[in-house]
FIMI-632546 format. One record per residue (C-alpha): residue number from 1; residue in three letters; x, y, z. Coordinates in nm, 4 decimals, always signed. Example, Ala and Ser with C-alpha at 12.3 -4.5 7.8 and 13.67 -1.06 7.14 Angstrom:
BEGIN
+-----+-----+----------+----------+----------+
|   k |   r |     east |    north |       up |
+-----+-----+----------+----------+----------+
|   1 | ALA |  +1.2300 |  -0.4500 |  +0.7800 |
|   2 | SER |  +1.3670 |  -0.1060 |  +0.7140 |
+-----+-----+----------+----------+----------+
This chain:
BEGIN
+-----+-----+----------+----------+----------+
|   k |   r |     east |    north |       up |
+-----+-----+----------+----------+----------+
|   1 | MET |  -1.4631 |  +0.1260 |  -7.7643 |
|   2 | SER |  -1.1255 |  +0.3080 |  -7.7419 |
|   3 | PHE |  -0.8671 |  +0.3323 |  -7.4547 |
|   4 | ARG |  -0.6487 |  +0.6351 |  -7.3958 |
|   5 | VAL |  -0.2753 |  +0.5568 |  -7.3868 |
|   6 | ILE |  -0.0661 |  +0.7403 |  -7.1187 |
|   7 | PRO |  +0.2634 |  +0.8737 |  -7.2584 |
|   8 | MET |  +0.5917 |  +0.7300 |  -7.1304 |
|   9 | ASN |  +0.7159 |  +1.0685 |  -6.9991 |
|  10 | SER |  +0.4110 |  +1.1102 |  -6.7728 |
|  11 | ARG |  +0.4634 |  +0.7630 |  -6.6250 |
|  12 | ARG |  +0.8239 |  +0.8416 |  -6.5371 |
|  13 | ARG |  +0.7285 |  +1.1701 |  -6.3681 |
|  14 | ALA |  +0.4618 |  +0.9983 |  -6.1545 |
|  15 | ARG |  +0.7111 |  +0.7321 |  -6.0441 |
|  16 | TRP |  +0.9723 |  +0.9889 |  -5.9415 |
|  17 | LEU |  +0.7094 |  +1.1946 |  -5.7557 |
|  18 | PHE |  +0.5844 |  +0.8924 |  -5.5614 |
|  19 | ALA |  +0.9394 |  +0.7883 |  -5.4674 |
|  20 | GLY |  +1.0215 |  +1.1391 |  -5.3398 |
|  21 | VAL |  +0.7120 |  +1.1603 |  -5.1227 |
|  22 | THR |  +0.7833 |  +0.8166 |  -4.9728 |
|  23 | ALA |  +1.1426 |  +0.9116 |  -4.8874 |
|  24 | LEU |  +1.0385 |  +1.2358 |  -4.7191 |
|  25 | ALA |  +0.7733 |  +1.0599 |  -4.5091 |
|  26 | GLY |  +1.0172 |  +0.7898 |  -4.3968 |
|  27 | THR |  +1.2787 |  +1.0501 |  -4.2970 |
|  28 | ALA |  +1.0240 |  +1.2422 |  -4.0890 |
|  29 | VAL |  +0.9090 |  +0.9293 |  -3.9070 |
|  30 | LEU |  +1.2652 |  +0.8188 |  -3.8246 |
|  31 | THR |  +1.3552 |  +1.1659 |  -3.6979 |
|  32 | ALA |  +1.0524 |  +1.1770 |  -3.4680 |
|  33 | LEU |  +1.1190 |  +0.8305 |  -3.3271 |
|  34 | THR |  +1.4861 |  +0.9088 |  -3.2668 |
|  35 | ALA |  +1.4074 |  +1.2357 |  -3.0889 |
|  36 | ARG |  +1.1401 |  +1.0699 |  -2.8750 |
|  37 | SER |  +1.3687 |  +0.7819 |  -2.7706 |
|  38 | GLU |  +1.6557 |  +1.0138 |  -2.6765 |
|  39 | GLU |  +1.4390 |  +1.2715 |  -2.4946 |
|  40 | PRO |  +1.3681 |  +1.0902 |  -2.1642 |
|  41 | ALA |  +1.7240 |  +0.9647 |  -2.1202 |
|  42 | SER |  +1.8802 |  +1.3093 |  -2.1672 |
|  43 | ASP |  +1.6805 |  +1.5558 |  -1.9542 |
|  44 | SER |  +1.4522 |  +1.3500 |  -1.7307 |
|  45 | VAL |  +1.4938 |  +1.4733 |  -1.3706 |
|  46 | GLY |  +1.2506 |  +1.2505 |  -1.1810 |
|  47 | ILE |  +0.8916 |  +1.1725 |  -1.0886 |
|  48 | ILE |  +0.7047 |  +1.4169 |  -0.8634 |
|  49 | ASP |  +0.3972 |  +1.3307 |  -0.6584 |
|  50 | GLY |  +0.1856 |  +1.5532 |  -0.4400 |
|  51 | ALA |  -0.1657 |  +1.6641 |  -0.3574 |
|  52 | ALA |  -0.1447 |  +2.0245 |  -0.4840 |
|  53 | VAL |  +0.1356 |  +2.0425 |  -0.7418 |
|  54 | ALA |  +0.1386 |  +2.2669 |  -1.0494 |
|  55 | VAL |  +0.4093 |  +2.2104 |  -1.3133 |
|  56 | THR |  +0.4857 |  +2.4375 |  -1.6063 |
|  57 | GLY |  +0.7480 |  +2.4006 |  -1.8742 |
|  58 | PRO |  +0.8968 |  +2.0754 |  -2.0064 |
|  59 | MET |  +0.7294 |  +1.7685 |  -1.8576 |
|  60 | ARG |  +0.5512 |  +1.4492 |  -1.9527 |
|  61 | VAL |  +0.3009 |  +1.2107 |  -1.7995 |
|  62 | GLU |  +0.3571 |  +0.8372 |  -1.7740 |
|  63 | VAL |  +0.1221 |  +0.5606 |  -1.6626 |
|  64 | VAL |  +0.2864 |  +0.3336 |  -1.4031 |
|  65 | ALA |  +0.0846 |  +0.0355 |  -1.2725 |
|  66 | GLY |  -0.2333 |  +0.1957 |  -1.3964 |
|  67 | PHE |  -0.1717 |  +0.5352 |  -1.2287 |
|  68 | PRO |  -0.0579 |  +0.8577 |  -1.3990 |
|  69 | ARG |  +0.2790 |  +0.9948 |  -1.2843 |
|  70 | THR |  +0.4302 |  +1.3345 |  -1.3668 |
|  71 | VAL |  +0.7902 |  +1.3286 |  -1.4897 |
|  72 | LEU |  +0.9919 |  +1.6513 |  -1.4573 |
|  73 | ARG |  +1.2381 |  +1.7454 |  -1.7303 |
|  74 | SER |  +1.5168 |  +1.9962 |  -1.7368 |
|  75 | GLY |  +1.3617 |  +2.3424 |  -1.7181 |
|  76 | SER |  +1.0441 |  +2.2438 |  -1.5301 |
|  77 | ASN |  +0.8932 |  +2.5040 |  -1.3009 |
|  78 | VAL |  +0.7167 |  +2.3575 |  -0.9947 |
|  79 | LEU |  +0.4703 |  +2.5250 |  -0.7575 |
|  80 | ILE |  +0.3593 |  +2.3464 |  -0.4399 |
|  81 | LYS |  +0.0409 |  +2.5288 |  -0.3396 |
|  82 | SER |  -0.0035 |  +2.3524 |  -0.0053 |
|  83 | GLY |  +0.0889 |  +2.0325 |  +0.1736 |
|  84 | THR |  +0.3893 |  +1.8246 |  +0.0773 |
|  85 | ALA |  +0.5391 |  +1.6683 |  -0.2354 |
|  86 | ARG |  +0.8150 |  +1.4217 |  -0.3186 |
|  87 | LEU |  +1.0563 |  +1.4180 |  -0.6115 |
|  88 | ASP |  +1.2175 |  +1.0802 |  -0.6830 |
|  89 | LEU |  +1.5318 |  +1.1505 |  -0.8860 |
|  90 | THR |  +1.6038 |  +0.9412 |  -1.1942 |
|  91 | GLY |  +1.9619 |  +0.8597 |  -1.0909 |
|  92 | GLY |  +1.8670 |  +0.7764 |  -0.7321 |
|  93 | GLY |  +1.7729 |  +0.9608 |  -0.4163 |
|  94 | SER |  +1.4774 |  +1.1802 |  -0.3351 |
|  95 | ILE |  +1.3893 |  +1.5393 |  -0.2511 |
|  96 | SER |  +1.1023 |  +1.6113 |  -0.0100 |
|  97 | ILE |  +0.9275 |  +1.9472 |  -0.0501 |
|  98 | CYS |  +0.7089 |  +2.1142 |  +0.2146 |
|  99 | GLY |  +0.4840 |  +2.3835 |  +0.0788 |
| 100 | PRO |  +0.3956 |  +2.6389 |  -0.0026 |
| 101 | ALA |  +0.7083 |  +2.6258 |  -0.2160 |
| 102 | HIS |  +0.8314 |  +2.7346 |  -0.5583 |
| 103 | PHE |  +1.1392 |  +2.6056 |  -0.7388 |
| 104 | SER |  +1.2726 |  +2.5035 |  -1.0799 |
| 105 | VAL |  +1.5042 |  +2.2205 |  -1.1841 |
| 106 | LEU |  +1.7819 |  +2.1899 |  -1.4429 |
| 107 | LYS |  +1.9842 |  +1.8851 |  -1.5409 |
| 108 | ALA |  +2.3119 |  +1.8516 |  -1.7277 |
| 109 | GLY |  +2.4617 |  +1.5038 |  -1.7316 |
| 110 | ASN |  +2.4813 |  +1.3853 |  -1.3703 |
| 111 | GLN |  +2.4396 |  +1.7346 |  -1.2259 |
| 112 | VAL |  +2.0979 |  +1.8469 |  -1.0963 |
| 113 | THR |  +2.0413 |  +2.2109 |  -1.0062 |
| 114 | VAL |  +1.7494 |  +2.3254 |  -0.7924 |
| 115 | ALA |  +1.6672 |  +2.6977 |  -0.7918 |
| 116 | LEU |  +1.4701 |  +2.7475 |  -0.4677 |
| 117 | ASP |  +1.2576 |  +3.0630 |  -0.4331 |
| 118 | SER |  +1.0446 |  +2.9719 |  -0.1303 |
| 119 | GLY |  +0.9555 |  +2.6737 |  +0.0865 |
| 120 | THR |  +1.1649 |  +2.3990 |  +0.2442 |
| 121 | ILE |  +1.3318 |  +2.0996 |  +0.0795 |
| 122 | HIS |  +1.4930 |  +1.7921 |  +0.2355 |
| 123 | LEU |  +1.7548 |  +1.6009 |  +0.0319 |
| 124 | ALA |  +1.8225 |  +1.2330 |  +0.0964 |
| 125 | ILE |  +2.0730 |  +1.0885 |  -0.1529 |
| 126 | GLU |  +2.2778 |  +0.7757 |  -0.1014 |
| 127 | GLN |  +2.3891 |  +0.6995 |  -0.4555 |
| 128 | GLY |  +2.2667 |  +0.9429 |  -0.7135 |
| 129 | PRO |  +2.3347 |  +1.2649 |  -0.9005 |
| 130 | ALA |  +2.5168 |  +1.5627 |  -0.7547 |
| 131 | VAL |  +2.2590 |  +1.8174 |  -0.6397 |
| 132 | THR |  +2.3292 |  +2.1879 |  -0.6049 |
| 133 | ILE |  +2.0777 |  +2.4330 |  -0.4580 |
| 134 | TYR |  +2.0676 |  +2.7986 |  -0.5595 |
| 135 | THR |  +1.8910 |  +3.0737 |  -0.3706 |
| 136 | PRO |  +1.8892 |  +3.4421 |  -0.4688 |
| 137 | LEU |  +2.2134 |  +3.5031 |  -0.2718 |
| 138 | LEU |  +2.3673 |  +3.1662 |  -0.1837 |
| 139 | GLN |  +2.4909 |  +2.8486 |  -0.3484 |
| 140 | ILE |  +2.4406 |  +2.5377 |  -0.1335 |
| 141 | GLN |  +2.6006 |  +2.2028 |  -0.2044 |
| 142 | PRO |  +2.5768 |  +1.8892 |  +0.0162 |
| 143 | ILE |  +2.9087 |  +1.7090 |  +0.0727 |
| 144 | ALA |  +2.9295 |  +1.3365 |  +0.1447 |
| 145 | ILE |  +3.1748 |  +1.2106 |  +0.4043 |
| 146 | GLY |  +3.3609 |  +0.9280 |  +0.2336 |
| 147 | ASP |  +3.1048 |  +0.7058 |  +0.0628 |
| 148 | GLY |  +2.8316 |  +0.7971 |  +0.3100 |
| 149 | PRO |  +2.4906 |  +0.9348 |  +0.2204 |
| 150 | GLN |  +2.3915 |  +1.2990 |  +0.1859 |
| 151 | ASP |  +2.1040 |  +1.4179 |  +0.4055 |
| 152 | ALA |  +2.0424 |  +1.7907 |  +0.4409 |
| 153 | LEU |  +1.7603 |  +2.0429 |  +0.4805 |
| 154 | VAL |  +1.7404 |  +2.3871 |  +0.3217 |
| 155 | GLY |  +1.4482 |  +2.6267 |  +0.3476 |
| 156 | PHE |  +1.3011 |  +2.9594 |  +0.4510 |
| 157 | ASP |  +1.1026 |  +3.0278 |  +0.7663 |
| 158 | ALA |  +0.8052 |  +3.2621 |  +0.8080 |
| 159 | THR |  +1.0295 |  +3.5693 |  +0.8534 |
| 160 | GLY |  +1.2318 |  +3.5025 |  +0.5363 |
| 161 | ALA |  +1.5440 |  +3.3828 |  +0.7191 |
| 162 | MET |  +1.7245 |  +3.0857 |  +0.5659 |
| 163 | CYS |  +1.7640 |  +2.7560 |  +0.7549 |
| 164 | VAL |  +2.0393 |  +2.5050 |  +0.6777 |
| 165 | ARG |  +2.0664 |  +2.1743 |  +0.8618 |
| 166 | ALA |  +2.3149 |  +1.8903 |  +0.7947 |
| 167 | TYR |  +2.1821 |  +1.5546 |  +0.9153 |
| 168 | ARG |  +2.4401 |  +1.3273 |  +0.7472 |
| 169 | GLY |  +2.7407 |  +1.4680 |  +0.5715 |
| 170 | ALA |  +2.8331 |  +1.8365 |  +0.5510 |
| 171 | VAL |  +2.6917 |  +2.1333 |  +0.3612 |
| 172 | ARG |  +2.8950 |  +2.3994 |  +0.1789 |
| 173 | LEU |  +2.7537 |  +2.7551 |  +0.1706 |
| 174 | GLU |  +2.8956 |  +3.0071 |  -0.0771 |
| 175 | GLN |  +2.7976 |  +3.3703 |  -0.1198 |
| 176 | GLN |  +2.7372 |  +3.4347 |  -0.4897 |
| 177 | LEU |  +2.8339 |  +3.8030 |  -0.4784 |
| 178 | THR |  +3.1481 |  +3.7953 |  -0.2642 |
| 179 | GLY |  +3.2600 |  +3.4324 |  -0.3070 |
| 180 | GLN |  +3.2828 |  +3.3859 |  +0.0703 |
| 181 | ASN |  +3.2103 |  +3.0260 |  +0.1738 |
| 182 | ILE |  +3.1811 |  +2.8180 |  +0.4876 |
| 183 | VAL |  +3.1160 |  +2.4515 |  +0.5609 |
| 184 | VAL |  +2.8382 |  +2.3490 |  +0.7984 |
| 185 | PRO |  +2.9476 |  +2.0290 |  +0.9762 |
| 186 | GLN |  +2.7366 |  +1.7215 |  +1.0297 |
| 187 | SER |  +2.4480 |  +1.7510 |  +1.2834 |
| 188 | ALA |  +2.4743 |  +2.1321 |  +1.2778 |
| 189 | ASP |  +2.1790 |  +2.3704 |  +1.2366 |
| 190 | VAL |  +2.2389 |  +2.7307 |  +1.1290 |
| 191 | LEU |  +2.0226 |  +3.0330 |  +1.0455 |
| 192 | LEU |  +2.1165 |  +3.3077 |  +0.7969 |
| 193 | VAL |  +1.9484 |  +3.6480 |  +0.7881 |
| 194 | ASN |  +1.9458 |  +3.8355 |  +0.4542 |
| 195 | GLY |  +2.1776 |  +3.5723 |  +0.3073 |
| 196 | GLN |  +2.4817 |  +3.7062 |  +0.4948 |
| 197 | LEU |  +2.7374 |  +3.4543 |  +0.6211 |
| 198 | ASP |  +2.8717 |  +3.7023 |  +0.8765 |
| 199 | GLY |  +2.5507 |  +3.6936 |  +1.0774 |
| 200 | LEU |  +2.5473 |  +3.3137 |  +1.1045 |
| 201 | ARG |  +2.3768 |  +3.1860 |  +1.4211 |
| 202 | ALA |  +2.2108 |  +2.8741 |  +1.5628 |
| 203 | GLY |  +1.8909 |  +2.7798 |  +1.3869 |
| 204 | GLY |  +1.6934 |  +2.6247 |  +1.6702 |
| 205 | GLU |  +1.5068 |  +2.3897 |  +1.4356 |
| 206 | ARG |  +1.2907 |  +2.6615 |  +1.2849 |
| 207 | CYS |  +1.2424 |  +2.4815 |  +0.9540 |
| 208 | SER |  +1.1205 |  +2.1232 |  +0.9328 |
| 209 | CYS |  +1.0214 |  +1.8850 |  +0.6531 |
| 210 | ASP |  +0.9760 |  +1.5207 |  +0.7519 |
| 211 | PRO |  +1.0428 |  +1.2839 |  +0.4593 |
| 212 | GLN |  +0.8048 |  +1.0268 |  +0.6121 |
| 213 | LEU |  +0.5149 |  +1.2688 |  +0.5599 |
| 214 | THR |  +0.5981 |  +1.3176 |  +0.1927 |
| 215 | LYS |  +0.5958 |  +0.9512 |  +0.0923 |
| 216 | TYR |  +0.3722 |  +0.8834 |  -0.2042 |
| 217 | SER |  +0.0652 |  +0.6751 |  -0.1258 |
| 218 | ARG |  -0.1258 |  +0.5396 |  -0.4194 |
| 219 | PRO |  -0.4938 |  +0.6219 |  -0.4354 |
| 220 | PRO |  -0.7279 |  +0.3311 |  -0.3724 |
| 221 | ARG |  -0.7939 |  +0.1328 |  -0.6859 |
| 222 | LEU |  -1.1548 |  +0.0518 |  -0.7507 |
| 223 | GLU |  -1.2265 |  -0.3057 |  -0.8513 |
| 224 | LEU |  -1.5433 |  -0.4264 |  -1.0108 |
| 225 | VAL |  -1.6937 |  -0.7044 |  -0.8017 |
| 226 | PRO |  -1.9768 |  -0.9092 |  -0.9574 |
| 227 | PRO |  -2.3004 |  -0.9029 |  -0.7593 |
| 228 | THR |  -2.3537 |  -1.1928 |  -0.5246 |
| 229 | GLN |  -2.6355 |  -1.4378 |  -0.5749 |
| 230 | THR |  -2.9472 |  -1.3519 |  -0.3786 |
| 231 | SER |  -3.1560 |  -1.6571 |  -0.4554 |
| 232 | GLU |  -3.2699 |  -1.8942 |  -0.1833 |
| 233 | ASP |  -3.0500 |  -2.1715 |  -0.3216 |
| 234 | ALA |  -2.7423 |  -1.9525 |  -0.2870 |
| 235 | ASN |  -2.8322 |  -1.8432 |  +0.0655 |
| 236 | SER |  -2.8946 |  -2.1995 |  +0.1832 |
| 237 | ARG |  -2.5888 |  -2.3667 |  +0.0363 |
| 238 | PRO |  -2.5039 |  -2.7137 |  +0.1785 |
| 239 | LEU |  -2.1570 |  -2.7711 |  +0.3174 |
| 240 | GLY |  -1.9555 |  -3.0898 |  +0.3087 |
| 241 | SER |  -2.1057 |  -3.2115 |  +0.6366 |
| 242 | GLY |  -2.4567 |  -3.1929 |  +0.4974 |
| 243 | ASP |  -2.5597 |  -2.8989 |  +0.7152 |
| 244 | VAL |  -2.7627 |  -2.6253 |  +0.5538 |
| 245 | ILE |  -2.6866 |  -2.2652 |  +0.6379 |
| 246 | SER |  -3.0006 |  -2.0559 |  +0.6415 |
| 247 | PRO |  -2.9792 |  -1.6835 |  +0.5722 |
| 248 | LEU |  -2.9547 |  -1.4653 |  +0.8783 |
| 249 | PRO |  -3.2453 |  -1.2275 |  +0.9386 |
| 250 | LEU |  -3.1645 |  -0.8705 |  +0.8611 |
| 251 | ASP |  -3.2217 |  -0.6161 |  +1.1338 |
| 252 | LYS |  -3.4684 |  -0.3555 |  +1.0238 |
| 253 | PRO |  -3.3623 |  +0.0006 |  +1.0863 |
| 254 | ALA |  -3.5381 |  +0.1651 |  +1.3749 |
| 255 | GLU |  -3.8186 |  +0.3923 |  +1.2714 |
| 256 | LYS |  -3.7719 |  +0.7568 |  +1.3502 |
| 257 | GLU |  -4.0291 |  +0.8899 |  +1.5928 |
| 258 | ALA |  -3.9396 |  +1.2534 |  +1.5358 |
| 259 | PRO |  -4.1796 |  +1.4541 |  +1.3215 |
| 260 | VAL |  -4.0975 |  +1.4940 |  +0.9532 |
| 261 | TYR |  -4.1515 |  +1.8283 |  +0.7841 |
| 262 | GLN |  -4.2030 |  +1.8728 |  +0.4100 |
| 263 | PHE |  -4.2129 |  +2.2042 |  +0.2284 |
| 264 | PHE |  -4.4005 |  +2.2351 |  -0.0983 |
| 265 | ILE |  -4.2913 |  +2.5476 |  -0.2835 |
| 266 | PRO |  -4.4238 |  +2.6580 |  -0.6227 |
| 267 | PRO |  -4.1670 |  +2.6501 |  -0.9056 |
| 268 | LEU |  -3.9486 |  +2.9535 |  -0.9567 |
| 269 | ILE |  -4.0081 |  +3.1539 |  -1.2733 |
| 270 | TYR |  -3.7345 |  +3.3357 |  -1.4630 |
| 271 | ASN |  -3.8188 |  +3.5721 |  -1.7474 |
| 272 | ALA |  -3.5192 |  +3.6883 |  -1.9476 |
| 273 | ASN |  -3.7152 |  +3.9762 |  -2.1013 |
| 274 | ALA |  -3.8337 |  +4.1173 |  -1.7694 |
| 275 | GLU |  -3.6195 |  +4.3691 |  -1.5846 |
| 276 | VAL |  -3.7529 |  +4.2650 |  -1.2449 |
| 277 | GLN |  -3.8196 |  +3.8986 |  -1.1788 |
| 278 | PRO |  -4.1500 |  +3.8050 |  -1.0120 |
| 279 | GLU |  -4.1298 |  +3.7234 |  -0.6441 |
| 280 | VAL |  -4.2353 |  +3.3940 |  -0.4961 |
| 281 | ASP |  -4.5887 |  +3.3921 |  -0.3604 |
| 282 | THR |  -4.5426 |  +3.2897 |  +0.0017 |
| 283 | SER |  -4.9122 |  +3.2173 |  +0.0421 |
| 284 | LYS |  -4.8735 |  +2.9128 |  -0.1820 |
| 285 | ILE |  -4.5991 |  +2.7566 |  +0.0284 |
| 286 | VAL |  -4.7352 |  +2.4558 |  +0.2154 |
| 287 | VAL |  -4.5690 |  +2.2976 |  +0.5167 |
| 288 | VAL |  -4.6696 |  +1.9386 |  +0.5957 |
| 289 | ARG |  -4.5839 |  +1.7889 |  +0.9332 |
| 290 | ARG |  -4.5908 |  +1.4132 |  +0.9610 |
| 291 | VAL |  -4.5912 |  +1.2475 |  +1.3003 |
| 292 | ARG |  -4.6463 |  +0.8966 |  +1.4237 |
| 293 | VAL |  -4.9324 |  +0.8586 |  +1.6718 |
| 294 | ARG |  -4.8400 |  +0.6321 |  +1.9562 |
| 295 | PRO |  -5.0953 |  +0.3576 |  +2.0390 |
| 296 | THR |  -5.2893 |  +0.3705 |  +2.3667 |
| 297 | LEU |  -5.1177 |  +0.1659 |  +2.6366 |
| 298 | ILE |  -5.3498 |  -0.0808 |  +2.8160 |
| 299 | PHE |  -5.2098 |  -0.2794 |  +3.1079 |
| 300 | GLN |  -5.3795 |  -0.6061 |  +3.2021 |
| 301 | GLY |  -5.3071 |  -0.8174 |  +3.5082 |
| 302 | ARG |  -5.4245 |  -0.9423 |  +3.8487 |
| 303 | VAL |  -5.3227 |  -0.9138 |  +4.2118 |
| 304 | GLU |  -5.2329 |  -1.2426 |  +4.3777 |
| 305 | GLY |  -5.2366 |  -1.3152 |  +4.7510 |
| 306 | GLU |  -5.4551 |  -1.1955 |  +5.0395 |
| 307 | LEU |  -5.4492 |  -0.8445 |  +5.1696 |
| 308 | PRO |  -5.3463 |  -0.8105 |  +5.5373 |
| 309 | VAL |  -5.6429 |  -0.7389 |  +5.7756 |
| 310 | SER |  -5.5838 |  -0.4215 |  +5.9646 |
| 311 | SER |  -5.7116 |  -0.4249 |  +6.3262 |
| 312 | ALA |  -5.9098 |  -0.1296 |  +6.4593 |
| 313 | PRO |  -5.7077 |  +0.0866 |  +6.6960 |
| 314 | VAL |  -5.7978 |  +0.0448 |  +7.0689 |
| 315 | SER |  -5.8728 |  +0.3725 |  +7.2417 |
| 316 | ALA |  -5.7114 |  +0.4336 |  +7.5780 |
| 317 | ALA |  -6.0199 |  +0.5866 |  +7.7546 |
| 318 | PRO |  -6.3813 |  +0.4692 |  +7.7282 |
| 319 | THR |  -6.5877 |  +0.6891 |  +7.5146 |
| 320 | SER |  -6.9630 |  +0.7340 |  +7.5139 |
| 321 | PRO |  -7.1399 |  +0.5832 |  +7.2200 |
| 322 | ALA |  -7.2080 |  +0.8314 |  +6.9509 |
| 323 | PRO |  -7.5769 |  +0.9092 |  +6.8955 |
| 324 | ALA |  -7.7207 |  +0.7254 |  +6.6034 |
| 325 | ARG |  -7.7936 |  +0.9450 |  +6.3171 |
| 326 | PRO |  -8.1338 |  +0.9087 |  +6.1583 |
| 327 | ALA |  -8.1196 |  +0.7359 |  +5.8292 |
| 328 | PRO |  -8.1995 |  +0.9638 |  +5.5438 |
| 329 | ALA |  -8.5438 |  +0.9127 |  +5.4003 |
| 330 | LYS |  -8.5343 |  +0.7329 |  +5.0771 |
| 331 | PRO |  -8.7483 |  +0.8605 |  +4.7969 |
| 332 | ILE |  -9.0659 |  +0.6542 |  +4.7504 |
| 333 | LYS |  -9.0961 |  +0.4920 |  +4.4194 |
| 334 | PRO |  -9.4309 |  +0.4902 |  +4.2283 |
| 335 | ALA |  -9.4788 |  +0.1132 |  +4.2843 |
| 336 | ALA |  -9.4265 |  +0.1590 |  +4.6592 |
| 337 | GLN |  -9.6783 |  +0.4456 |  +4.6635 |
| 338 | ALA |  -9.9432 |  +0.2191 |  +4.5026 |
| 339 | ASN |  -9.8841 |  -0.0502 |  +4.7667 |
| 340 | ASN |  -9.9189 |  +0.2055 |  +5.0451 |
| 341 | ALA | -10.2509 |  +0.3277 |  +4.9013 |
| 342 | THR | -10.3854 |  -0.0314 |  +4.8829 |
| 343 | SER | -10.2890 |  -0.1068 |  +5.2429 |
| 344 | MET | -10.4623 |  +0.2126 |  +5.3574 |
| 345 | VAL | -10.7920 |  +0.1084 |  +5.1980 |
| 346 | ASP | -10.7635 |  -0.2347 |  +5.3572 |
| 347 | ARG | -10.7143 |  -0.0758 |  +5.6943 |
| 348 | VAL | -11.0233 |  +0.1439 |  +5.6567 |
| 349 | VAL | -11.2364 |  -0.1572 |  +5.5505 |
| 350 | HIS | -11.1045 |  -0.3631 |  +5.8413 |
| 351 | PHE | -11.1823 |  -0.0817 |  +6.0851 |
| 352 | VAL | -11.5390 |  -0.0432 |  +5.9511 |
| 353 | ARG | -11.5948 |  -0.4210 |  +5.9745 |
| 354 | LYS | -11.4660 |  -0.4191 |  +6.3290 |
| 355 | LEU | -11.7034 |  -0.1413 |  +6.4303 |
| 356 | TRP | -11.9942 |  -0.3156 |  +6.2569 |
| 357 | SER | -11.9304 |  -0.6420 |  +6.4334 |
| 358 | ARG | -11.9228 |  -0.4685 |  +6.7749 |
| 359 | GLY | -12.2504 |  -0.2827 |  +6.7107 |
| 360 | VAL | -12.4305 |  -0.6005 |  +6.6048 |
| 361 | GLY | -12.3089 |  -0.7840 |  +6.9153 |
| 362 | GLU | -12.4367 |  -0.5184 |  +7.1522 |
| 363 | LEU | -12.7816 |  -0.5149 |  +6.9859 |
| 364 | SER | -12.8132 |  -0.8908 |  +7.0218 |
| 365 | ARG | -12.7477 |  -0.8695 |  +7.3937 |
+-----+-----+----------+----------+----------+
């Protein structure tokens, strides 16, 4: 039995090849981990929640307390189809969106830019990033008074006019084409038509977006509950006092007295090779009507007490007695007819005897 000896040069080449592959794999893994760890901290804008939200572009999904949450990144494009949504910014603060709305977000350092195409947004920032809103013609930037919070509303109404309202703090409006700018003071509400600052007028609260309506409410979490014991021992469990609790009787649902109809239809037939499908034969459709027959009601009872005797009414004038009507003749029964015949014969015999006795007496005299 002979063994083949591997040359020394081949061993060295295999070692160098294995070392190179290992180094390349380690470098790739470290690069991926580094990029993944730096990605959320650099361009994460915030978490968005809503009933009808569509996000395109950079984003990721995280699981928080067992529920999936959508995290927007710089460059995300958001479409609110209907209802409301809420964007909780990473650095603090929130943006409420009332749909239908369409916007995109960008982030650079502590600066967040919102490009608003349609809809209404409500900013509420106490300590957070600096937010700037861009529309096709205007640049809008909330301004805090001292260290106070920033609370402003920006949106478009049904006619396309732009609404700007400063709840807390001021709002700076700048025309992107001409560079003209104005500052909307606190508690002011203005309306801009066609994005022109010259035609500025009172808004009249045309746009509205209540932040209380956009708060995120977690969906109900289903918990698995083990089935309860249904044995008699479990239902009649003794307490500390020695009393035994018996199971309560369950109320049976009331039976429906309305008739129940059932339709029995033959199965439908589909033939892929046939151009015209066969129709359903209506003569084979059976309708069954089920009703509940009510039982016959029988009332049983008795009348207690004596009935009051009603006295005959007394006539005011004397009246002549009414003539007695002859009693109707009753039909003679066969037995009565036989008795009558017997009595008739007796009478005839008695009469003959009487005549015979008289004749004999006269002859003796």
